[in-house]
C-alpha positions as CSV (number, residue, x, y, z in Angstrom):
1,M,4.7,-104.5,115.5
2,T,2.4,-107.5,116.5
3,I,3.2,-110.9,117.6
4,D,0.8,-112.2,114.3
5,L,2.7,-109.4,112.3
6,R,5.9,-111.1,113.2
7,L,5.3,-114.2,112.6
8,V,4.5,-113.6,109.2
9,V,7.6,-111.2,108.4
10,G,9.5,-114.0,110.1
11,F,8.2,-117.1,108.6
12,T,8.8,-114.8,105.0
13,L,12.4,-113.9,106.0
14,G,13.0,-117.6,107.1
15,A,11.7,-119.1,103.8
16,G,14.0,-116.4,101.6
17,L,17.3,-117.3,103.7
18,A,16.3,-121.3,102.7
19,A,17.6,-120.6,99.4
20,V,20.9,-120.3,101.2
21,S,20.0,-123.4,103.2
22,A,19.1,-125.4,100.2
23,L,22.3,-124.1,98.5
24,L,24.1,-125.5,101.7
25,F,22.5,-128.5,101.9
26,R,23.6,-129.5,98.4
27,A,27.2,-128.6,99.1
28,T,27.5,-130.9,101.6
29,L,25.3,-133.7,100.9
30,K,27.4,-136.9,99.4
31,T,23.7,-138.1,97.7
32,A,21.7,-137.0,95.4
33,P,19.1,-134.7,96.7
34,R,15.4,-135.1,96.1
35,R,12.7,-132.3,95.7
36,P,11.2,-133.6,98.9
37,H,14.1,-132.5,100.8
38,Y,14.4,-128.9,99.2
39,I,10.4,-129.0,100.0
40,A,11.4,-129.8,103.6
41,I,14.3,-127.1,104.0
42,V,12.4,-124.2,102.7
43,V,9.4,-125.1,105.0
44,A,12.0,-126.4,108.1
45,A,13.7,-122.3,107.4
46,A,10.1,-120.5,107.2
47,V,9.7,-122.1,110.8
48,V,12.6,-121.6,112.2
49,G,12.5,-117.5,111.2
50,A,8.9,-117.4,112.3
51,A,10.2,-118.4,116.1
52,A,12.8,-116.5,116.0
53,A,10.7,-113.4,114.8
54,V,9.3,-113.1,118.8
55,W,12.8,-113.4,120.5
56,P,14.0,-110.8,122.4
57,P,14.6,-108.5,119.6
58,S,19.1,-109.1,120.1
59,L,18.9,-112.6,119.4
60,V,17.1,-112.4,116.0
61,A,20.1,-112.6,114.3
62,A,20.6,-115.9,116.3
63,G,17.8,-117.3,115.2
64,A,18.5,-116.5,111.3
65,L,22.1,-118.2,111.8
66,L,19.4,-121.4,113.0
67,A,17.8,-120.8,109.7
68,V,20.8,-121.1,107.6
69,L,23.1,-123.0,109.4
70,G,21.1,-125.2,111.5
71,V,18.7,-126.4,109.0
72,P,20.6,-128.0,106.5
73,A,22.9,-129.5,109.3
74,A,19.8,-131.0,110.8
75,A,18.4,-132.2,106.5
76,V,22.1,-133.8,106.0
77,D,21.5,-135.6,109.5
78,A,18.2,-136.8,108.4
79,V,19.5,-137.8,105.3
80,E,22.9,-139.3,105.5
81,H,23.1,-139.7,108.9
82,R,25.7,-137.3,109.8
83,V,26.3,-133.7,110.5
84,P,28.7,-131.9,108.6
85,D,31.9,-130.9,110.2
86,R,31.9,-127.5,108.2
87,L,28.5,-126.8,109.3
88,T,28.6,-127.1,112.7
89,A,32.2,-125.4,113.2
90,A,30.5,-122.1,111.0
91,L,27.2,-122.9,113.4
92,T,29.5,-122.7,116.8
93,I,31.7,-119.8,115.7
94,G,28.6,-118.1,114.4
95,M,26.4,-118.4,117.2
96,A,29.6,-117.4,119.6
97,I,30.0,-114.0,117.5
98,M,26.1,-113.5,117.6
99,L,25.8,-113.7,121.4
100,V,28.3,-112.0,121.8
101,M,26.9,-109.1,120.1
102,A,23.5,-109.9,122.0
103,S,25.2,-109.8,125.2
104,L,26.4,-106.2,124.5
105,I,22.7,-105.1,123.0
106,A,21.4,-106.3,126.2
107,G,23.6,-105.1,128.4
108,S,24.3,-108.3,129.9
109,P,27.6,-110.1,130.6
110,R,25.7,-112.7,132.7
111,S,23.9,-113.8,130.0
112,L,27.1,-114.4,127.8
113,T,28.7,-116.6,130.9
114,M,25.5,-118.7,130.6
115,A,25.7,-119.1,127.0
116,L,29.6,-120.5,127.4
117,V,28.3,-122.6,130.3
118,G,25.8,-123.7,127.8
119,A,27.7,-125.0,125.4
120,V,30.0,-126.3,127.9
121,V,26.8,-128.2,129.7
122,W,25.2,-129.7,126.2
123,G,28.7,-130.5,124.2
124,G,29.6,-132.5,127.4
125,V,26.6,-134.4,128.4
126,L,26.7,-136.0,124.3
127,L,30.6,-136.1,124.3
128,L,30.5,-138.6,127.5
129,S,27.6,-140.3,125.8
130,F,29.6,-140.8,123.2
131,L,32.9,-142.2,124.8
132,L,30.8,-144.3,126.8
133,T,28.3,-145.5,124.5
134,G,29.0,-144.4,120.9
135,D,26.0,-142.3,120.7
136,P,25.1,-140.1,119.3
137,G,27.1,-139.2,116.3
138,P,30.4,-137.5,117.0
139,G,28.6,-135.3,114.1
140,D,25.7,-134.9,117.0
141,V,28.4,-133.8,119.8
142,K,29.7,-131.0,117.8
143,L,26.5,-129.4,116.7
144,A,25.5,-129.6,121.0
145,P,27.8,-126.5,121.6
146,S,26.4,-123.9,119.3
147,L,22.6,-124.6,120.5
148,G,23.9,-125.1,124.1
149,M,24.9,-121.2,123.7
150,L,21.6,-119.7,123.0
151,L,20.0,-121.5,125.5
152,G,22.4,-121.0,127.8
153,W,22.4,-117.4,127.2
154,L,18.6,-118.0,127.9
155,G,18.7,-119.7,131.2
156,W,19.2,-123.0,132.8
157,K,15.7,-123.0,132.3
158,W,15.4,-123.6,129.1
159,L,18.9,-125.1,128.5
160,L,17.6,-128.0,130.6
161,T,14.2,-127.7,128.5
162,G,16.3,-128.3,125.4
163,I,18.3,-130.9,125.8
164,A,15.3,-133.3,127.4
165,G,13.3,-132.0,125.3
166,S,15.1,-133.0,121.8
167,Y,15.5,-136.6,123.7
168,L,11.9,-136.5,123.9
169,L,11.6,-135.7,120.1
170,A,14.0,-138.1,119.0
171,A,11.5,-140.6,120.7
172,L,8.7,-139.8,119.6
173,L,10.0,-139.5,116.0
174,A,11.5,-142.9,116.2
175,G,8.1,-144.7,117.6
176,L,6.3,-143.1,114.9
177,G,9.2,-144.2,112.1
178,L,8.6,-147.7,113.4
179,L,4.7,-147.4,113.5
180,A,5.2,-146.3,109.7
181,K,7.2,-149.0,109.0
182,R,9.5,-146.3,107.8
183,W,12.7,-147.4,110.5
184,K,14.0,-150.2,111.7
185,L,16.1,-150.5,114.9
186,R,18.7,-152.7,113.1
187,E,19.5,-149.8,110.7
188,G,21.5,-148.2,113.2
189,R,20.8,-144.8,115.6
190,M,18.4,-142.4,114.9
191,P,19.1,-139.0,113.9
192,L,19.4,-136.6,116.6
193,A,20.3,-133.2,114.6
194,P,16.8,-132.8,113.4
195,P,14.9,-133.1,117.4
196,M,17.8,-131.3,118.4
197,L,17.3,-128.0,116.6
198,A,13.5,-128.7,116.4
199,A,13.9,-128.9,120.8
200,T,16.4,-125.7,120.6
201,V,14.1,-123.4,118.4
202,L,10.6,-124.6,120.8
203,S,12.5,-124.3,123.7
204,A,14.1,-120.6,122.9
205,T,10.2,-119.3,121.9
206,L,8.5,-120.7,124.6
207,A,11.2,-118.3,126.7
208,A,10.6,-115.4,125.0
209,L,6.7,-115.9,125.2
210,S,7.0,-116.6,128.9
211,G,9.0,-113.6,129.2
């Protein structure tokens, strides 16, 4: 199957998974959702699905998990500046199971060890930052291990790329928000879950394409 066809199939499947993402978003959101929220979720899930379609076959299920659980977690953070524990816990457990299966399929126990290292490193970095400065929020700290697992499985280069990329994307979004006058410094912390998810998907996709 060519990359173009894989992208189309992944995009379609991701859009289909968006129905589950939207239900989880609604179930964990405290305020009333609006139509643009659902549109954003469908688009994001479709993009994650398209990206996962070019990942190694053993990681496609992990990509689907990001579309189903990671997208609504990031969406809730964007709307309410919090990441629901139910979503981060399910994503962490699910990602661990998916990567154990991926390791068995690929016959690579070292990758599984690196996945554990990735969870500890990204989770540890954000936990230390939270303890020292109060930023990022606790929800972001709980989200980090699941994303770190995936990138750690791919190797140090992609783990560090994802971590650095999440901060760069957050800074870019904050700058654009300030310029567009949609966000003000006095309003508090910038939601970090969306750039964390985006950086993870981008890093994993670059790893797949470069391999």
